[in-house]
C-alpha positions as CSV (number, residue, x, y, z in Angstrom):
1,M,-8.6,-83.9,-37.6
2,R,-11.0,-86.7,-37.7
3,N,-11.6,-89.0,-40.7
4,S,-15.0,-87.7,-41.3
5,L,-16.7,-85.2,-43.5
6,G,-17.1,-82.8,-40.7
7,G,-13.6,-83.2,-39.5
8,W,-12.1,-82.4,-42.8
9,H,-14.5,-79.3,-43.2
10,A,-13.5,-77.8,-39.9
11,T,-9.8,-78.3,-40.6
12,S,-9.9,-76.8,-44.0
13,A,-12.0,-73.9,-42.5
14,W,-9.2,-73.3,-39.9
15,V,-6.4,-73.3,-42.6
16,L,-8.3,-71.4,-45.2
17,L,-10.2,-68.8,-43.4
18,P,-7.0,-66.8,-42.4
19,L,-5.9,-67.0,-45.9
20,A,-9.2,-65.5,-47.1
21,L,-9.1,-62.9,-44.7
22,L,-5.4,-61.9,-45.5
23,V,-6.2,-61.1,-49.0
24,P,-8.3,-58.0,-48.5
25,L,-6.2,-56.9,-45.5
26,T,-3.1,-56.7,-47.7
27,G,-5.0,-54.9,-50.4
28,L,-6.0,-52.2,-47.9
29,A,-2.6,-52.0,-46.6
30,L,-1.3,-51.6,-50.2
31,S,-3.8,-48.9,-51.0
32,F,-3.1,-46.9,-47.9
33,G,0.6,-47.1,-48.2
34,I,1.1,-49.1,-45.0
35,T,4.4,-50.8,-45.0
36,F,6.9,-52.6,-42.5
37,T,10.0,-51.3,-44.0
38,G,11.9,-48.4,-43.2
39,A,11.6,-45.0,-45.0
40,A,11.8,-44.9,-48.8
41,P,15.3,-43.9,-49.9
42,R,15.6,-40.3,-50.9
43,Q,15.7,-39.3,-54.3
44,P,18.7,-37.2,-55.6
45,A,18.0,-33.3,-55.8
46,K,19.4,-33.0,-59.3
47,R,18.8,-35.4,-62.2
48,L,21.9,-36.4,-64.1
49,L,21.7,-36.0,-67.9
50,I,22.8,-38.8,-70.0
51,A,25.5,-36.8,-71.7
52,D,26.9,-36.0,-68.2
53,A,26.6,-39.6,-67.3
54,V,28.6,-40.7,-70.4
55,R,31.3,-38.0,-69.4
56,L,31.3,-39.3,-65.7
57,L,31.5,-42.9,-66.9
58,A,34.3,-42.2,-69.4
59,S,36.3,-40.5,-66.5
60,E,36.0,-43.8,-64.5
61,R,36.1,-46.5,-67.1
62,D,36.6,-47.4,-70.9
63,I,33.2,-46.8,-72.7
64,A,34.3,-48.7,-75.8
65,G,32.1,-51.6,-74.6
66,L,29.0,-49.6,-73.3
67,T,26.0,-51.4,-74.2
68,S,23.4,-49.4,-72.7
69,L,22.8,-46.6,-70.3
70,R,19.1,-46.2,-69.0
71,P,17.3,-45.0,-66.0
72,R,16.0,-47.3,-63.7
73,G,14.6,-46.7,-60.1
74,G,15.5,-42.9,-60.1
75,R,19.4,-43.9,-61.2
76,L,21.3,-44.3,-64.5
77,I,22.4,-48.0,-64.9
78,A,25.3,-48.5,-67.4
79,R,25.8,-51.9,-69.0
80,L,29.5,-52.5,-70.0
């Protein structure tokens, strides 16, 4: 990098051009579902009803302090 206007311009182009090209490429990868992770986790075959979840939770823990029970990410999350 030289201390001139041309040197700064060339250096900033080499740094910012790959970033400018990366934005549309990641958008295309997201739209086509291209990922670098493994397969998505399998969803359970049967959904658990909230009443059944409360019974299951009551068999394992004391539910006197149950604050919330809500679906999140295909699972039921209990906050005690």
